LOFI-620864 format. One record per residue (C-alpha): residue in one letter; x, y, z. Coordinates in Angstrom, 1 decimal, m for minus. Layout:
N
<node><res>A</res><c1>X</c1><c2>Y</c2><c3>Z</c3></node>
...
***
This chain:
194
<node><res>X</res><c1>21.8</c1><c2>m25.6</c2><c3>m38.8</c3></node>
<node><res>X</res><c1>18.3</c1><c2>m24.1</c2><c3>m38.1</c3></node>
<node><res>X</res><c1>19.0</c1><c2>m23.3</c2><c3>m34.4</c3></node>
<node><res>X</res><c1>22.0</c1><c2>m21.0</c2><c3>m35.1</c3></node>
<node><res>X</res><c1>20.1</c1><c2>m17.8</c2><c3>m34.3</c3></node>
<node><res>X</res><c1>18.8</c1><c2>m19.3</c2><c3>m31.1</c3></node>
<node><res>X</res><c1>22.3</c1><c2>m20.4</c2><c3>m30.0</c3></node>
<node><res>X</res><c1>23.7</c1><c2>m16.9</c2><c3>m30.8</c3></node>
<node><res>X</res><c1>20.9</c1><c2>m15.2</c2><c3>m28.8</c3></node>
<node><res>X</res><c1>21.5</c1><c2>m17.7</c2><c3>m25.9</c3></node>
<node><res>X</res><c1>25.2</c1><c2>m17.0</c2><c3>m26.0</c3></node>
<node><res>X</res><c1>24.7</c1><c2>m13.2</c2><c3>m26.0</c3></node>
<node><res>X</res><c1>22.2</c1><c2>m13.5</c2><c3>m23.1</c3></node>
<node><res>X</res><c1>24.8</c1><c2>m15.5</c2><c3>m21.0</c3></node>
<node><res>X</res><c1>27.5</c1><c2>m13.0</c2><c3>m21.7</c3></node>
<node><res>X</res><c1>25.2</c1><c2>m10.1</c2><c3>m20.8</c3></node>
<node><res>X</res><c1>24.2</c1><c2>m11.8</c2><c3>m17.6</c3></node>
<node><res>X</res><c1>27.8</c1><c2>m12.4</c2><c3>m16.6</c3></node>
<node><res>X</res><c1>28.6</c1><c2>m8.7</c2><c3>m17.3</c3></node>
<node><res>X</res><c1>25.7</c1><c2>m7.5</c2><c3>m15.2</c3></node>
<node><res>X</res><c1>26.6</c1><c2>m9.8</c2><c3>m12.4</c3></node>
<node><res>X</res><c1>30.3</c1><c2>m8.6</c2><c3>m12.4</c3></node>
<node><res>X</res><c1>29.3</c1><c2>m5.0</c2><c3>m12.5</c3></node>
<node><res>X</res><c1>26.8</c1><c2>m5.4</c2><c3>m9.7</c3></node>
<node><res>X</res><c1>29.4</c1><c2>m7.3</c2><c3>m7.6</c3></node>
<node><res>X</res><c1>32.0</c1><c2>m4.6</c2><c3>m8.2</c3></node>
<node><res>X</res><c1>29.8</c1><c2>m1.6</c2><c3>m7.6</c3></node>
<node><res>X</res><c1>28.0</c1><c2>m3.3</c2><c3>m4.6</c3></node>
<node><res>X</res><c1>31.4</c1><c2>m4.0</c2><c3>m3.0</c3></node>
<node><res>X</res><c1>32.4</c1><c2>m0.3</c2><c3>m3.6</c3></node>
<node><res>X</res><c1>29.1</c1><c2>1.0</c2><c3>m2.0</c3></node>
<node><res>X</res><c1>29.4</c1><c2>m1.3</c2><c3>1.0</c3></node>
<node><res>X</res><c1>32.9</c1><c2>0.1</c2><c3>1.7</c3></node>
<node><res>X</res><c1>31.6</c1><c2>3.7</c2><c3>1.6</c3></node>
<node><res>X</res><c1>28.3</c1><c2>3.1</c2><c3>3.5</c3></node>
<node><res>X</res><c1>29.6</c1><c2>3.9</c2><c3>7.1</c3></node>
<node><res>X</res><c1>31.3</c1><c2>7.1</c2><c3>5.9</c3></node>
<node><res>X</res><c1>28.2</c1><c2>8.3</c2><c3>4.1</c3></node>
<node><res>X</res><c1>26.0</c1><c2>7.6</c2><c3>7.1</c3></node>
<node><res>X</res><c1>28.3</c1><c2>9.3</c2><c3>9.5</c3></node>
<node><res>X</res><c1>28.8</c1><c2>12.4</c2><c3>7.4</c3></node>
<node><res>X</res><c1>25.1</c1><c2>12.8</c2><c3>6.8</c3></node>
<node><res>X</res><c1>24.5</c1><c2>13.1</c2><c3>10.5</c3></node>
<node><res>X</res><c1>21.6</c1><c2>10.7</c2><c3>10.5</c3></node>
<node><res>X</res><c1>20.6</c1><c2>9.3</c2><c3>13.9</c3></node>
<node><res>X</res><c1>20.4</c1><c2>5.5</c2><c3>14.0</c3></node>
<node><res>X</res><c1>21.6</c1><c2>2.9</c2><c3>11.6</c3></node>
<node><res>X</res><c1>22.0</c1><c2>3.6</c2><c3>7.9</c3></node>
<node><res>X</res><c1>20.2</c1><c2>1.9</c2><c3>5.2</c3></node>
<node><res>X</res><c1>22.8</c1><c2>m0.8</c2><c3>4.7</c3></node>
<node><res>X</res><c1>23.9</c1><c2>m1.0</c2><c3>8.4</c3></node>
<node><res>X</res><c1>22.6</c1><c2>m3.8</c2><c3>10.6</c3></node>
<node><res>X</res><c1>20.1</c1><c2>m3.0</c2><c3>13.2</c3></node>
<node><res>X</res><c1>20.9</c1><c2>m3.3</c2><c3>17.0</c3></node>
<node><res>X</res><c1>21.5</c1><c2>m6.9</c2><c3>18.1</c3></node>
<node><res>X</res><c1>23.0</c1><c2>m7.9</c2><c3>14.7</c3></node>
<node><res>X</res><c1>19.7</c1><c2>m7.9</c2><c3>13.0</c3></node>
<node><res>X</res><c1>19.4</c1><c2>m7.2</c2><c3>9.2</c3></node>
<node><res>X</res><c1>15.7</c1><c2>m7.2</c2><c3>8.8</c3></node>
<node><res>X</res><c1>13.4</c1><c2>m5.4</c2><c3>11.3</c3></node>
<node><res>X</res><c1>10.4</c1><c2>m7.5</c2><c3>10.2</c3></node>
<node><res>X</res><c1>12.0</c1><c2>m10.7</c2><c3>11.5</c3></node>
<node><res>X</res><c1>11.0</c1><c2>m9.5</c2><c3>15.1</c3></node>
<node><res>X</res><c1>14.4</c1><c2>m10.3</c2><c3>16.7</c3></node>
<node><res>X</res><c1>14.8</c1><c2>m13.8</c2><c3>15.2</c3></node>
<node><res>X</res><c1>18.4</c1><c2>m14.3</c2><c3>13.8</c3></node>
<node><res>X</res><c1>18.5</c1><c2>m14.7</c2><c3>10.0</c3></node>
<node><res>X</res><c1>19.7</c1><c2>m18.3</c2><c3>10.2</c3></node>
<node><res>X</res><c1>16.8</c1><c2>m19.5</c2><c3>12.3</c3></node>
<node><res>X</res><c1>13.1</c1><c2>m20.0</c2><c3>11.6</c3></node>
<node><res>X</res><c1>10.8</c1><c2>m17.9</c2><c3>13.8</c3></node>
<node><res>X</res><c1>7.4</c1><c2>m18.8</c2><c3>15.1</c3></node>
<node><res>X</res><c1>4.7</c1><c2>m17.0</c2><c3>13.1</c3></node>
<node><res>X</res><c1>2.8</c1><c2>m14.3</c2><c3>14.9</c3></node>
<node><res>X</res><c1>m0.8</c1><c2>m15.1</c2><c3>15.9</c3></node>
<node><res>X</res><c1>m3.4</c1><c2>m14.4</c2><c3>13.2</c3></node>
<node><res>X</res><c1>m5.0</c1><c2>m11.0</c2><c3>13.6</c3></node>
<node><res>X</res><c1>m8.7</c1><c2>m10.9</c2><c3>14.6</c3></node>
<node><res>X</res><c1>m11.1</c1><c2>m9.2</c2><c3>12.3</c3></node>
<node><res>X</res><c1>m12.7</c1><c2>m6.2</c2><c3>13.9</c3></node>
<node><res>X</res><c1>m16.5</c1><c2>m6.4</c2><c3>13.6</c3></node>
<node><res>X</res><c1>m17.5</c1><c2>m3.1</c2><c3>15.2</c3></node>
<node><res>X</res><c1>m18.8</c1><c2>m1.4</c2><c3>12.0</c3></node>
<node><res>X</res><c1>m16.8</c1><c2>1.7</c2><c3>12.9</c3></node>
<node><res>X</res><c1>m15.1</c1><c2>3.2</c2><c3>9.9</c3></node>
<node><res>X</res><c1>m11.3</c1><c2>3.8</c2><c3>10.2</c3></node>
<node><res>X</res><c1>m9.5</c1><c2>6.8</c2><c3>8.9</c3></node>
<node><res>X</res><c1>m7.2</c1><c2>6.2</c2><c3>6.0</c3></node>
<node><res>X</res><c1>m3.5</c1><c2>5.4</c2><c3>6.5</c3></node>
<node><res>X</res><c1>m2.3</c1><c2>7.0</c2><c3>3.2</c3></node>
<node><res>X</res><c1>m3.6</c1><c2>9.2</c2><c3>0.5</c3></node>
<node><res>X</res><c1>m6.2</c1><c2>7.6</c2><c3>m1.9</c3></node>
<node><res>X</res><c1>m6.3</c1><c2>4.4</c2><c3>0.3</c3></node>
<node><res>X</res><c1>m9.4</c1><c2>2.4</c2><c3>m0.5</c3></node>
<node><res>X</res><c1>m11.6</c1><c2>2.3</c2><c3>2.6</c3></node>
<node><res>X</res><c1>m11.2</c1><c2>m0.7</c2><c3>4.8</c3></node>
<node><res>X</res><c1>m14.1</c1><c2>m3.1</c2><c3>5.5</c3></node>
<node><res>X</res><c1>m15.3</c1><c2>m2.6</c2><c3>9.1</c3></node>
<node><res>X</res><c1>m17.1</c1><c2>m5.9</c2><c3>9.4</c3></node>
<node><res>X</res><c1>m16.4</c1><c2>m9.6</c2><c3>8.9</c3></node>
<node><res>X</res><c1>m16.9</c1><c2>m11.0</c2><c3>5.4</c3></node>
<node><res>X</res><c1>m16.4</c1><c2>m14.7</c2><c3>6.1</c3></node>
<node><res>X</res><c1>m18.5</c1><c2>m16.7</c2><c3>3.7</c3></node>
<node><res>X</res><c1>m19.2</c1><c2>m13.7</c2><c3>1.4</c3></node>
<node><res>X</res><c1>m19.5</c1><c2>m15.0</c2><c3>m2.2</c3></node>
<node><res>X</res><c1>m17.7</c1><c2>m12.8</c2><c3>m4.7</c3></node>
<node><res>X</res><c1>m17.3</c1><c2>m14.5</c2><c3>m8.0</c3></node>
<node><res>X</res><c1>m18.3</c1><c2>m14.0</c2><c3>m11.6</c3></node>
<node><res>X</res><c1>m21.9</c1><c2>m15.0</c2><c3>m10.8</c3></node>
<node><res>X</res><c1>m22.5</c1><c2>m13.2</c2><c3>m7.5</c3></node>
<node><res>X</res><c1>m21.2</c1><c2>m10.3</c2><c3>m5.4</c3></node>
<node><res>X</res><c1>m22.5</c1><c2>m10.5</c2><c3>m1.8</c3></node>
<node><res>X</res><c1>m21.1</c1><c2>m7.0</c2><c3>m1.1</c3></node>
<node><res>X</res><c1>m23.4</c1><c2>m5.4</c2><c3>m3.5</c3></node>
<node><res>X</res><c1>m26.5</c1><c2>m6.7</c2><c3>m1.6</c3></node>
<node><res>X</res><c1>m25.9</c1><c2>m3.9</c2><c3>0.9</c3></node>
<node><res>X</res><c1>m23.6</c1><c2>m1.4</c2><c3>m0.8</c3></node>
<node><res>X</res><c1>m25.3</c1><c2>m1.1</c2><c3>m4.2</c3></node>
<node><res>X</res><c1>m26.6</c1><c2>2.5</c2><c3>m4.6</c3></node>
<node><res>X</res><c1>m30.1</c1><c2>1.2</c2><c3>m4.8</c3></node>
<node><res>X</res><c1>m29.9</c1><c2>m0.8</c2><c3>m1.5</c3></node>
<node><res>X</res><c1>m27.5</c1><c2>1.3</c2><c3>0.6</c3></node>
<node><res>X</res><c1>m30.2</c1><c2>3.3</c2><c3>2.4</c3></node>
<node><res>X</res><c1>m32.2</c1><c2>0.2</c2><c3>3.3</c3></node>
<node><res>X</res><c1>m29.2</c1><c2>m1.5</c2><c3>4.9</c3></node>
<node><res>X</res><c1>m27.7</c1><c2>1.7</c2><c3>6.3</c3></node>
<node><res>X</res><c1>m24.4</c1><c2>1.0</c2><c3>4.4</c3></node>
<node><res>X</res><c1>m22.2</c1><c2>3.4</c2><c3>2.5</c3></node>
<node><res>X</res><c1>m22.9</c1><c2>3.1</c2><c3>m1.2</c3></node>
<node><res>X</res><c1>m20.0</c1><c2>2.4</c2><c3>m3.5</c3></node>
<node><res>X</res><c1>m18.5</c1><c2>5.4</c2><c3>m5.2</c3></node>
<node><res>X</res><c1>m19.9</c1><c2>6.5</c2><c3>m8.5</c3></node>
<node><res>X</res><c1>m16.4</c1><c2>5.8</c2><c3>m9.9</c3></node>
<node><res>X</res><c1>m17.2</c1><c2>2.1</c2><c3>m9.5</c3></node>
<node><res>X</res><c1>m19.9</c1><c2>2.5</c2><c3>m12.1</c3></node>
<node><res>X</res><c1>m17.6</c1><c2>4.0</c2><c3>m14.7</c3></node>
<node><res>X</res><c1>m15.8</c1><c2>2.0</c2><c3>m17.5</c3></node>
<node><res>X</res><c1>m12.3</c1><c2>2.7</c2><c3>m18.7</c3></node>
<node><res>X</res><c1>m13.6</c1><c2>5.4</c2><c3>m21.0</c3></node>
<node><res>X</res><c1>m15.3</c1><c2>7.3</c2><c3>m18.1</c3></node>
<node><res>X</res><c1>m18.7</c1><c2>6.3</c2><c3>m19.4</c3></node>
<node><res>X</res><c1>m21.3</c1><c2>5.5</c2><c3>m16.7</c3></node>
<node><res>X</res><c1>m22.8</c1><c2>2.1</c2><c3>m16.6</c3></node>
<node><res>X</res><c1>m26.1</c1><c2>0.8</c2><c3>m15.2</c3></node>
<node><res>X</res><c1>m24.3</c1><c2>m1.8</c2><c3>m13.0</c3></node>
<node><res>X</res><c1>m21.0</c1><c2>m2.0</c2><c3>m11.3</c3></node>
<node><res>X</res><c1>m18.0</c1><c2>m1.9</c2><c3>m13.7</c3></node>
<node><res>X</res><c1>m16.2</c1><c2>m5.2</c2><c3>m14.3</c3></node>
<node><res>X</res><c1>m13.0</c1><c2>m3.4</c2><c3>m13.4</c3></node>
<node><res>X</res><c1>m14.4</c1><c2>m2.7</c2><c3>m9.9</c3></node>
<node><res>X</res><c1>m16.5</c1><c2>m5.9</c2><c3>m9.4</c3></node>
<node><res>X</res><c1>m14.1</c1><c2>m7.9</c2><c3>m7.2</c3></node>
<node><res>X</res><c1>m14.1</c1><c2>m5.8</c2><c3>m4.0</c3></node>
<node><res>X</res><c1>m11.2</c1><c2>m7.5</c2><c3>m2.3</c3></node>
<node><res>X</res><c1>m8.8</c1><c2>m6.4</c2><c3>m5.0</c3></node>
<node><res>X</res><c1>m8.6</c1><c2>m3.1</c2><c3>m3.2</c3></node>
<node><res>X</res><c1>m10.6</c1><c2>m3.3</c2><c3>0.1</c3></node>
<node><res>X</res><c1>m9.5</c1><c2>m5.4</c2><c3>3.1</c3></node>
<node><res>X</res><c1>m11.1</c1><c2>m6.1</c2><c3>6.4</c3></node>
<node><res>X</res><c1>m10.0</c1><c2>m4.2</c2><c3>9.5</c3></node>
<node><res>X</res><c1>m8.0</c1><c2>m6.3</c2><c3>12.0</c3></node>
<node><res>X</res><c1>m6.4</c1><c2>m5.7</c2><c3>15.4</c3></node>
<node><res>X</res><c1>m2.9</c1><c2>m6.3</c2><c3>13.9</c3></node>
<node><res>X</res><c1>m0.2</c1><c2>m4.0</c2><c3>15.2</c3></node>
<node><res>X</res><c1>1.2</c1><c2>m1.9</c2><c3>12.4</c3></node>
<node><res>X</res><c1>4.7</c1><c2>m3.0</c2><c3>11.1</c3></node>
<node><res>X</res><c1>5.9</c1><c2>0.6</c2><c3>10.6</c3></node>
<node><res>X</res><c1>5.0</c1><c2>3.9</c2><c3>12.2</c3></node>
<node><res>X</res><c1>2.6</c1><c2>6.2</c2><c3>10.3</c3></node>
<node><res>X</res><c1>1.8</c1><c2>9.8</c2><c3>11.0</c3></node>
<node><res>X</res><c1>m0.4</c1><c2>10.4</c2><c3>7.9</c3></node>
<node><res>X</res><c1>m3.4</c1><c2>12.8</c2><c3>8.5</c3></node>
<node><res>X</res><c1>m6.3</c1><c2>12.8</c2><c3>6.2</c3></node>
<node><res>X</res><c1>m7.6</c1><c2>16.1</c2><c3>4.9</c3></node>
<node><res>X</res><c1>m10.5</c1><c2>16.2</c2><c3>7.4</c3></node>
<node><res>X</res><c1>m8.0</c1><c2>16.0</c2><c3>10.3</c3></node>
<node><res>X</res><c1>m5.8</c1><c2>18.7</c2><c3>8.8</c3></node>
<node><res>X</res><c1>m8.7</c1><c2>21.1</c2><c3>8.3</c3></node>
<node><res>X</res><c1>m10.0</c1><c2>20.4</c2><c3>11.8</c3></node>
<node><res>X</res><c1>m6.6</c1><c2>21.3</c2><c3>13.4</c3></node>
<node><res>X</res><c1>m5.8</c1><c2>24.3</c2><c3>11.2</c3></node>
<node><res>X</res><c1>m6.6</c1><c2>27.5</c2><c3>13.0</c3></node>
<node><res>X</res><c1>m9.1</c1><c2>29.7</c2><c3>11.2</c3></node>
<node><res>X</res><c1>m7.5</c1><c2>32.8</c2><c3>9.6</c3></node>
<node><res>X</res><c1>m9.4</c1><c2>36.0</c2><c3>10.3</c3></node>
<node><res>X</res><c1>m11.1</c1><c2>37.5</c2><c3>7.3</c3></node>
<node><res>X</res><c1>m9.4</c1><c2>40.6</c2><c3>5.8</c3></node>
<node><res>X</res><c1>m11.4</c1><c2>43.7</c2><c3>6.2</c3></node>
<node><res>X</res><c1>m13.1</c1><c2>44.8</c2><c3>3.0</c3></node>
<node><res>X</res><c1>m11.6</c1><c2>48.0</c2><c3>1.6</c3></node>
<node><res>X</res><c1>m13.7</c1><c2>50.6</c2><c3>m0.3</c3></node>
<node><res>X</res><c1>m12.4</c1><c2>52.9</c2><c3>m2.9</c3></node>
<node><res>X</res><c1>m11.7</c1><c2>56.4</c2><c3>m1.6</c3></node>
<node><res>X</res><c1>m12.7</c1><c2>58.2</c2><c3>m4.7</c3></node>
***
């Protein structure tokens, strides 16, 4: 019987899966019973994590459509083509693309973005050059051309659209924080008395 180790492994996997399911079911049922008490005792305003939203909703992203019905998809957001740079929405966010990129070819043979954003061409096209980090390999060695790790721009950068944000965001980038921080008066210099 050559498949005996395989059958043993399969049997152990099934037993383990049943145990994990049973434990999750038992602990999940226990948590669901305690959820209203924990939310009320914490003094949190609004529904708790496991509590349904107003109107019997479970998921806020469903936009008011009951869970047992199919909702109409929202209209596609339009690409903003104003060439106005947006502030970032979270720390270390890759900058968004402030113009349409329909028809841009970015594949292993060509990268249309680099026509304007390569460091050699940026001044000519009045485009921001890509960061020097895009020219570094995984060992932090500088390359003459864009790094293969950073070659496909849409891995990180997305076009700006007029879509309404799904969640509220009050992130402020460092430039905004510095601009709103009041300047502290300089301490007077003290000279030695002796």
